[in-house]
C-alpha positions in Angstrom: 98.4 -56.1 66.9 100.3 -54.6 69.7 101.9 -51.3 69.7 104.8 -50.4 72.1 105.0 -46.9 73.2 107.8 -45.0 75.1 107.4 -42.2 77.3 106.6 -39.4 74.5 105.2 -41.7 72.4 102.5 -42.2 75.1 102.4 -38.6 75.6 101.6 -37.5 72.6 98.8 -40.5 71.9 97.1 -39.0 75.1 97.3 -35.3 74.0 95.6 -36.7 70.7 93.0 -38.1 72.5 92.2 -35.5 75.6 94.5 -32.6 75.1 93.4 -30.8 78.3 93.3 -34.1 80.9 96.4 -34.0 82.0 99.7 -31.8 82.2 102.8 -33.0 80.8 104.5 -34.0 83.9 101.8 -36.1 85.1 101.6 -38.0 81.8 105.2 -38.9 82.5 104.4 -39.9 85.9 101.3 -42.2 84.9 103.7 -43.6 81.9 106.3 -44.6 84.9 103.4 -46.0 86.9 102.0 -48.0 84.5 105.5 -49.4 83.4 106.1 -50.3 87.2 103.0 -52.1 87.6 102.2 -53.7 84.0 104.8 -53.1 81.1 102.8 -55.3 78.7 99.2 -53.6 79.8 97.1 -52.4 76.5 97.1 -48.8 75.9 93.5 -47.4 76.4 93.9 -43.9 76.3 89.6 -43.1 77.1 89.9 -45.6 80.6 93.3 -43.9 81.8 91.2 -40.4 81.3 88.2 -41.9 83.1 89.8 -43.8 86.0 92.7 -41.5 86.9 93.1 -37.9 87.4 95.5 -35.1 88.3 94.3 -32.9 91.1 95.9 -30.1 93.3 95.7 -30.5 97.1 93.0 -28.0 97.2 90.7 -29.7 94.4 91.4 -33.0 96.3 89.9 -31.2 99.6 86.8 -30.1 97.3 86.1 -33.8 95.9 87.0 -35.7 98.9 86.0 -33.7 101.8 86.7 -36.7 104.3 90.3 -36.1 103.7 90.2 -32.8 105.9 88.8 -34.8 108.9 92.6 -36.1 108.6 94.5 -33.1 108.8 95.4 -31.0 111.6 95.8 -27.6 110.3 98.3 -26.5 113.1 100.8 -29.4 111.2 103.2 -28.4 108.5 102.2 -28.6 105.0 104.6 -31.7 104.8 102.5 -33.4 107.3 99.5 -32.7 105.2 101.0 -33.9 101.8 101.6 -37.2 103.7 98.5 -37.3 105.0 96.7 -36.6 101.2 99.2 -39.6 99.7 98.4 -42.0 102.5 94.6 -40.9 102.0 94.7 -41.8 98.0 96.9 -44.9 98.5 94.2 -46.2 101.0 91.2 -45.4 99.0 92.7 -46.0 95.1 96.1 -45.8 94.1 98.4 -43.0 94.4 100.9 -42.8 91.1 102.6 -40.0 92.0 102.8 -36.2 92.1 104.3 -33.4 89.6 106.9 -30.7 90.3 103.9 -28.3 89.9 102.2 -30.0 93.0 99.7 -31.7 91.6 98.4 -35.3 92.7 98.2 -38.3 89.8 95.9 -41.0 90.9 93.0 -43.5 90.5 90.0 -41.9 91.3 87.8 -43.4 93.8 
């Protein structure tokens, strides 16, 4: 049996399984990402929670300290943002970010 979810249903189902795993905005980002890569993919909330993350820039620096080697602290924050996005793409898959400044990505 197959079930098709829209963005609101996706958010609701994810919140039922892991209510504090992702923010509302991050779930929207994930839904858009999944729709773009494979709109017919199977919905597996546990796998999504295990494979994907939402982190602030500071949390990324703590979880992946080697990204700090790429950052020049004398450069503007916009440059740091681009370096973090490139790092996430190079090592996993960057899905997007949220208005709150968190990054959503495939963990590695």
